[in-house]
N, CA, C and O atoms as a GROMACS GRO file, in nm:
protein
  352
    1MET      N    1   2.482   2.367  -4.217
    1MET     CA    2   2.378   2.244  -4.114
    1MET      C    3   2.379   2.260  -3.986
    1MET      O    4   2.449   2.216  -3.895
    2LYS      N    5   2.278   2.341  -3.992
    2LYS     CA    6   2.217   2.343  -3.811
    2LYS      C    7   2.208   2.190  -3.721
    2LYS      O    8   2.157   2.086  -3.763
    3ARG      N    9   2.264   2.211  -3.602
    3ARG     CA   10   2.237   2.064  -3.519
    3ARG      C   11   2.112   2.102  -3.403
    3ARG      O   12   2.112   2.195  -3.322
    4PRO      N   13   2.033   2.021  -3.422
    4PRO     CA   14   1.920   2.063  -3.349
    4PRO      C   15   1.972   2.067  -3.163
    4PRO      O   16   2.056   2.011  -3.093
    5VAL      N   17   1.907   2.128  -3.153
    5VAL     CA   18   1.972   2.180  -2.987
    5VAL      C   19   1.877   2.162  -2.913
    5VAL      O   20   1.780   2.214  -2.968
    6PHE      N   21   1.833   2.096  -2.772
    6PHE     CA   22   1.767   2.051  -2.665
    6PHE      C   23   1.823   2.143  -2.561
    6PHE      O   24   1.936   2.182  -2.533
    7THR      N   25   1.708   2.163  -2.518
    7THR     CA   26   1.720   2.294  -2.399
    7THR      C   27   1.708   2.204  -2.294
    7THR      O   28   1.656   2.095  -2.319
    8ALA      N   29   1.758   2.235  -2.148
    8ALA     CA   30   1.732   2.142  -2.044
    8ALA      C   31   1.613   2.184  -1.982
    8ALA      O   32   1.587   2.126  -1.877
    9ILE      N   33   1.528   2.278  -2.024
    9ILE     CA   34   1.399   2.267  -1.924
    9ILE      C   35   1.284   2.137  -2.002
    9ILE      O   36   1.213   2.058  -1.940
   10PRO      N   37   1.296   2.147  -2.124
   10PRO     CA   38   1.207   2.031  -2.172
   10PRO      C   39   1.233   1.907  -2.086
   10PRO      O   40   1.168   1.874  -1.986
   11LEU      N   41   1.352   1.833  -2.148
   11LEU     CA   42   1.410   1.756  -2.045
   11LEU      C   43   1.408   1.738  -1.929
   11LEU      O   44   1.376   1.637  -1.867
   12ALA      N   45   1.451   1.856  -1.886
   12ALA     CA   46   1.391   1.817  -1.737
   12ALA      C   47   1.240   1.780  -1.653
   12ALA      O   48   1.224   1.715  -1.549
   13ALA      N   49   1.136   1.852  -1.744
   13ALA     CA   50   1.005   1.858  -1.701
   13ALA      C   51   0.952   1.670  -1.714
   13ALA      O   52   0.881   1.608  -1.635
   14PHE      N   53   1.017   1.622  -1.838
   14PHE     CA   54   1.012   1.471  -1.811
   14PHE      C   55   1.110   1.398  -1.723
   14PHE      O   56   1.057   1.314  -1.649
   15ALA      N   57   1.213   1.408  -1.716
   15ALA     CA   58   1.294   1.388  -1.671
   15ALA      C   59   1.252   1.372  -1.459
   15ALA      O   60   1.265   1.260  -1.408
   16VAL      N   61   1.218   1.460  -1.393
   16VAL     CA   62   1.174   1.488  -1.310
   16VAL      C   63   1.098   1.364  -1.283
   16VAL      O   64   1.143   1.256  -1.247
   17PRO      N   65   0.949   1.404  -1.312
   17PRO     CA   66   0.860   1.346  -1.318
   17PRO      C   67   0.864   1.214  -1.262
   17PRO      O   68   0.835   1.164  -1.153
   18ALA      N   69   0.924   1.160  -1.408
   18ALA     CA   70   0.980   0.970  -1.467
   18ALA      C   71   1.080   0.970  -1.300
   18ALA      O   72   1.071   0.869  -1.231
   19ALA      N   73   1.149   1.060  -1.261
   19ALA     CA   74   1.253   0.944  -1.202
   19ALA      C   75   1.156   0.974  -1.069
   19ALA      O   76   1.229   0.950  -0.973
   20ALA      N   77   1.058   1.005  -1.032
   20ALA     CA   78   0.992   1.022  -0.952
   20ALA      C   79   0.937   0.882  -0.934
   20ALA      O   80   0.949   0.798  -0.844
   21VAL      N   81   0.874   0.886  -1.048
   21VAL     CA   82   0.759   0.738  -1.027
   21VAL      C   83   0.830   0.650  -1.028
   21VAL      O   84   0.778   0.547  -0.986
   22ILE      N   85   0.983   0.637  -1.072
   22ILE     CA   86   1.047   0.512  -1.067
   22ILE      C   87   1.113   0.474  -0.913
   22ILE      O   88   1.146   0.366  -0.862
   23LEU      N   89   1.116   0.600  -0.870
   23LEU     CA   90   1.171   0.562  -0.707
   23LEU      C   91   1.055   0.565  -0.608
   23LEU      O   92   1.067   0.539  -0.488
   24ALA      N   93   0.934   0.601  -0.675
   24ALA     CA   94   0.855   0.578  -0.562
   24ALA      C   95   0.792   0.420  -0.611
   24ALA      O   96   0.691   0.398  -0.544
   25ALA      N   97   0.814   0.335  -0.683
   25ALA     CA   98   0.741   0.247  -0.729
   25ALA      C   99   0.794   0.119  -0.630
   25ALA      O  100   0.713   0.029  -0.610
   26PRO      N  101   0.903   0.111  -0.580
   26PRO     CA  102   0.915  -0.019  -0.468
   26PRO      C  103   0.845   0.034  -0.327
   26PRO      O  104   0.824  -0.060  -0.249
   27PHE      N  105   0.811   0.141  -0.285
   27PHE     CA  106   0.772   0.136  -0.197
   27PHE      C  107   0.591   0.145  -0.202
   27PHE      O  108   0.516   0.130  -0.106
   28ALA      N  109   0.559   0.166  -0.314
   28ALA     CA  110   0.452   0.111  -0.319
   28ALA      C  111   0.347  -0.040  -0.269
   28ALA      O  112   0.243  -0.057  -0.206
   29HIS      N  113   0.455  -0.135  -0.347
   29HIS     CA  114   0.446  -0.259  -0.303
   29HIS      C  115   0.544  -0.312  -0.138
   29HIS      O  116   0.589  -0.423  -0.107
   30ALA      N  117   0.548  -0.190  -0.067
   30ALA     CA  118   0.563  -0.263   0.038
   30ALA      C  119   0.521  -0.296   0.158
   30ALA      O  120   0.461  -0.208   0.221
   31GLN      N  121   0.538  -0.414   0.213
   31GLN     CA  122   0.496  -0.501   0.323
   31GLN      C  123   0.438  -0.406   0.436
   31GLN      O  124   0.512  -0.310   0.455
   32THR      N  125   0.341  -0.408   0.506
   32THR     CA  126   0.301  -0.349   0.651
   32THR      C  127   0.336  -0.458   0.759
   32THR      O  128   0.318  -0.577   0.732
   33ASP      N  129   0.369  -0.432   0.844
   33ASP     CA  130   0.388  -0.468   0.993
   33ASP      C  131   0.288  -0.549   1.014
   33ASP      O  132   0.307  -0.668   1.038
   34VAL      N  133   0.168  -0.497   1.007
   34VAL     CA  134   0.028  -0.632   1.013
   34VAL      C  135   0.021  -0.684   0.960
   34VAL      O  136  -0.036  -0.783   1.007
   35GLU      N  137   0.064  -0.702   0.791
   35GLU     CA  138   0.050  -0.813   0.670
   35GLU      C  139   0.230  -0.870   0.736
   35GLU      O  140   0.243  -0.993   0.737
   36ASP      N  141   0.319  -0.811   0.771
   36ASP     CA  142   0.419  -0.917   0.770
   36ASP      C  143   0.405  -1.028   0.934
   36ASP      O  144   0.460  -1.137   0.952
   37SER      N  145   0.314  -0.950   1.031
   37SER     CA  146   0.334  -1.086   1.156
   37SER      C  147   0.224  -1.161   1.137
   37SER      O  148   0.213  -1.272   1.188
   38CYS      N  149   0.116  -1.098   1.048
   38CYS     CA  150   0.000  -1.181   0.983
   38CYS      C  151   0.067  -1.329   0.930
   38CYS      O  152   0.038  -1.428   0.998
   39LYS      N  153   0.135  -1.344   0.839
   39LYS     CA  154   0.189  -1.423   0.701
   39LYS      C  155   0.332  -1.479   0.844
   39LYS      O  156   0.362  -1.597   0.830
   40ASN      N  157   0.397  -1.417   0.947
   40ASN     CA  158   0.400  -1.500   1.031
   40ASN      C  159   0.368  -1.603   1.108
   40ASN      O  160   0.431  -1.694   1.162
   41ALA      N  161   0.221  -1.560   1.103
   41ALA     CA  162   0.154  -1.628   1.240
   41ALA      C  163   0.072  -1.757   1.125
   41ALA      O  164   0.003  -1.850   1.166
   42GLY      N  165   0.102  -1.732   0.996
   42GLY     CA  166   0.058  -1.824   0.906
   42GLY      C  167  -0.109  -1.787   0.890
   42GLY      O  168  -0.193  -1.867   0.848
   43GLY      N  169  -0.133  -1.665   0.929
   43GLY     CA  170  -0.280  -1.613   0.894
   43GLY      C  171  -0.292  -1.548   0.738
   43GLY      O  172  -0.203  -1.523   0.657
   44GLN      N  173  -0.437  -1.530   0.728
   44GLN     CA  174  -0.478  -1.518   0.604
   44GLN      C  175  -0.470  -1.349   0.611
   44GLN      O  176  -0.523  -1.284   0.701
   45TYR      N  177  -0.391  -1.291   0.498
   45TYR     CA  178  -0.396  -1.147   0.495
   45TYR      C  179  -0.515  -1.102   0.365
   45TYR      O  180  -0.548  -1.167   0.266
   46THR      N  181  -0.561  -0.966   0.411
   46THR     CA  182  -0.608  -0.875   0.334
   46THR      C  183  -0.594  -0.733   0.344
   46THR      O  184  -0.584  -0.673   0.451
   47LYS      N  185  -0.594  -0.674   0.221
   47LYS     CA  186  -0.588  -0.514   0.290
   47LYS      C  187  -0.670  -0.447   0.149
   47LYS      O  188  -0.646  -0.494   0.037
   48SER      N  189  -0.770  -0.330   0.170
   48SER     CA  190  -0.801  -0.229   0.066
   48SER      C  191  -0.774  -0.069   0.127
   48SER      O  192  -0.773  -0.050   0.248
   49GLU      N  193  -0.757   0.015   0.054
   49GLU     CA  194  -0.756   0.134   0.075
   49GLU      C  195  -0.883   0.181   0.039
   49GLU      O  196  -0.923   0.136  -0.068
   50VAL      N  197  -0.967   0.267   0.102
   50VAL     CA  198  -1.085   0.356   0.060
   50VAL      C  199  -1.039   0.464   0.162
   50VAL      O  200  -0.972   0.480   0.264
   51SER      N  201  -1.142   0.550   0.038
   51SER     CA  202  -1.127   0.718   0.091
   51SER      C  203  -1.253   0.744   0.060
   51SER      O  204  -1.313   0.703  -0.040
   52ALA      N  205  -1.312   0.839   0.176
   52ALA     CA  206  -1.465   0.854   0.185
   52ALA      C  207  -1.485   0.952   0.103
   52ALA      O  208  -1.597   0.950   0.052
   53HIS      N  209  -1.418   1.034   0.073
   53HIS     CA  210  -1.450   1.155  -0.071
   53HIS      C  211  -1.312   1.154  -0.169
   53HIS      O  212  -1.195   1.120  -0.151
   54PHE      N  213  -1.379   1.202  -0.267
   54PHE     CA  214  -1.254   1.236  -0.335
   54PHE      C  215  -1.149   1.344  -0.319
   54PHE      O  216  -1.171   1.462  -0.291
   55GLY      N  217  -1.062   1.303  -0.334
   55GLY     CA  218  -0.977   1.404  -0.306
   55GLY      C  219  -0.901   1.380  -0.130
   55GLY      O  220  -0.793   1.424  -0.090
   56GLN      N  221  -0.984   1.314  -0.068
   56GLN     CA  222  -0.924   1.255   0.068
   56GLN      C  223  -0.831   1.170   0.065
   56GLN      O  224  -0.836   1.077  -0.016
   57ASP      N  225  -0.715   1.186   0.163
   57ASP     CA  226  -0.667   1.066   0.175
   57ASP      C  227  -0.689   0.949   0.212
   57ASP      O  228  -0.785   0.936   0.287
   58ALA      N  229  -0.617   0.836   0.179
   58ALA     CA  230  -0.733   0.699   0.184
   58ALA      C  231  -0.664   0.616   0.294
   58ALA      O  232  -0.546   0.597   0.323
   59SER      N  233  -0.806   0.563   0.356
   59SER     CA  234  -0.733   0.484   0.454
   59SER      C  235  -0.752   0.347   0.452
   59SER      O  236  -0.862   0.306   0.414
   60LEU      N  237  -0.650   0.253   0.492
   60LEU     CA  238  -0.570   0.179   0.488
   60LEU      C  239  -0.650   0.050   0.563
   60LEU      O  240  -0.616   0.051   0.682
   61PHE      N  241  -0.748  -0.064   0.534
   61PHE     CA  242  -0.813  -0.126   0.614
   61PHE      C  243  -0.752  -0.283   0.609
   61PHE      O  244  -0.772  -0.362   0.517
   62GLU      N  245  -0.710  -0.296   0.670
   62GLU     CA  246  -0.646  -0.460   0.675
   62GLU      C  247  -0.711  -0.571   0.769
   62GLU      O  248  -0.772  -0.544   0.872
   63GLU      N  249  -0.689  -0.706   0.720
   63GLU     CA  250  -0.712  -0.803   0.791
   63GLU      C  251  -0.681  -0.948   0.861
   63GLU      O  252  -0.688  -1.028   0.768
   64CYS      N  253  -0.665  -0.985   0.923
   64CYS     CA  254  -0.570  -1.084   0.921
   64CYS      C  255  -0.647  -1.197   0.999
   64CYS      O  256  -0.662  -1.191   1.121
   65CYS      N  257  -0.694  -1.300   0.921
   65CYS     CA  258  -0.731  -1.424   1.003
   65CYS      C  259  -0.643  -1.539   1.052
   65CYS      O  260  -0.534  -1.555   0.997
   66THR      N  261  -0.683  -1.627   1.156
   66THR     CA  262  -0.599  -1.760   1.140
   66THR      C  263  -0.709  -1.858   1.217
   66THR      O  264  -0.814  -1.845   1.280
   67GLY      N  265  -0.630  -1.951   1.175
   67GLY     CA  266  -0.750  -2.094   1.237
   67GLY      C  267  -0.840  -2.112   1.141
   67GLY      O  268  -0.850  -2.045   1.039
   68THR      N  269  -0.892  -2.182   1.166
   68THR     CA  270  -1.020  -2.268   1.044
   68THR      C  271  -1.127  -2.338   1.172
   68THR      O  272  -1.114  -2.386   1.284
   69GLY      N  273  -1.226  -2.311   1.082
   69GLY     CA  274  -1.317  -2.296   1.168
   69GLY      C  275  -1.394  -2.306   1.295
   69GLY      O  276  -1.457  -2.205   1.264
   70PRO      N  277  -1.443  -2.336   1.404
   70PRO     CA  278  -1.477  -2.263   1.497
   70PRO      C  279  -1.322  -2.202   1.577
   70PRO      O  280  -1.346  -2.122   1.667
   71SER      N  281  -1.199  -2.224   1.559
   71SER     CA  282  -1.141  -2.177   1.642
   71SER      C  283  -1.055  -2.038   1.528
   71SER      O  284  -0.948  -1.983   1.554
   72ARG      N  285  -1.130  -2.017   1.424
   72ARG     CA  286  -1.102  -1.910   1.319
   72ARG      C  287  -1.117  -1.754   1.394
   72ARG      O  288  -1.223  -1.709   1.437
   73LYS      N  289  -1.015  -1.700   1.396
   73LYS     CA  290  -1.060  -1.559   1.420
   73LYS      C  291  -0.974  -1.457   1.357
   73LYS      O  292  -0.858  -1.476   1.321
   74CYS      N  293  -1.034  -1.358   1.348
   74CYS     CA  294  -1.004  -1.243   1.268
   74CYS      C  295  -1.004  -1.132   1.276
   74CYS      O  296  -1.111  -1.082   1.244
   75VAL      N  297  -0.868  -1.014   1.327
   75VAL     CA  298  -0.834  -0.931   1.340
   75VAL      C  299  -0.840  -0.820   1.259
   75VAL      O  300  -0.768  -0.823   1.159
   76ASP      N  301  -0.927  -0.694   1.284
   76ASP     CA  302  -0.927  -0.596   1.141
   76ASP      C  303  -0.800  -0.473   1.221
   76ASP      O  304  -0.769  -0.473   1.340
   77TYR      N  305  -0.754  -0.392   1.129
   77TYR     CA  306  -0.693  -0.275   1.197
   77TYR      C  307  -0.705  -0.190   1.094
   77TYR      O  308  -0.693  -0.240   0.982
   78LYS      N  309  -0.726  -0.067   1.104
   78LYS     CA  310  -0.750   0.072   1.006
   78LYS      C  311  -0.640   0.188   1.040
   78LYS      O  312  -0.629   0.254   1.143
   79ASP      N  313  -0.539   0.192   0.888
   79ASP     CA  314  -0.453   0.254   0.927
   79ASP      C  315  -0.322   0.191   1.009
   79ASP      O  316  -0.216   0.252   1.025
   80GLY      N  317  -0.347   0.073   1.051
   80GLY     CA  318  -0.220   0.028   1.123
   80GLY      C  319  -0.296   0.040   1.281
   80GLY      O  320  -0.224   0.040   1.380
   81VAL      N  321  -0.389   0.047   1.289
   81VAL     CA  322  -0.474   0.056   1.461
   81VAL      C  323  -0.545  -0.065   1.452
   81VAL      O  324  -0.610  -0.093   1.351
   82GLN      N  325  -0.536  -0.145   1.555
   82GLN     CA  326  -0.602  -0.277   1.586
   82GLN      C  327  -0.704  -0.260   1.648
   82GLN      O  328  -0.716  -0.230   1.767
   83GLY      N  329  -0.828  -0.289   1.527
   83GLY     CA  330  -1.024  -0.277   1.548
   83GLY      C  331  -1.053  -0.416   1.665
   83GLY      O  332  -0.994  -0.496   1.737
   84PRO      N  333  -1.120  -0.394   1.642
   84PRO     CA  334  -1.216  -0.593   1.701
   84PRO      C  335  -1.153  -0.660   1.620
   84PRO      O  336  -1.085  -0.638   1.519
   85THR      N  337  -1.205  -0.798   1.715
   85THR     CA  338  -1.130  -0.916   1.658
   85THR      C  339  -1.265  -1.017   1.618
   85THR      O  340  -1.348  -1.025   1.709
   86TYR      N  341  -1.280  -1.052   1.562
   86TYR     CA  342  -1.410  -1.135   1.545
   86TYR      C  343  -1.390  -1.330   1.539
   86TYR      O  344  -1.289  -1.388   1.498
   87GLY      N  345  -1.486  -1.379   1.581
   87GLY     CA  346  -1.481  -1.537   1.569
   87GLY      C  347  -1.435  -1.603   1.686
   87GLY      O  348  -1.396  -1.548   1.788
   88GLY      N  349  -1.442  -1.724   1.664
   88GLY     CA  350  -1.406  -1.811   1.808
   88GLY      C  351  -1.495  -1.770   1.924
   88GLY      O  352  -1.482  -1.823   2.034
   0.00000   0.00000   0.00000
């Protein structure tokens, strides 16, 4: 009776991508400096990733809003660079 023989190539073809996905998963949910500073200031943080064209790298748009009513101010960021401030 012959034993099945598993070659290293098919195993590696599955194991390497699976390991890459598992190792990359924690980084996908990492907080940005903008998010950290916004939450530390008691602000409301939102973000979205937008790609202008298919296959193009996405840009990260972030917004931090602090205060309420007339004193509410929102600051926008694109890829970590501060843009305009709205409100107040």
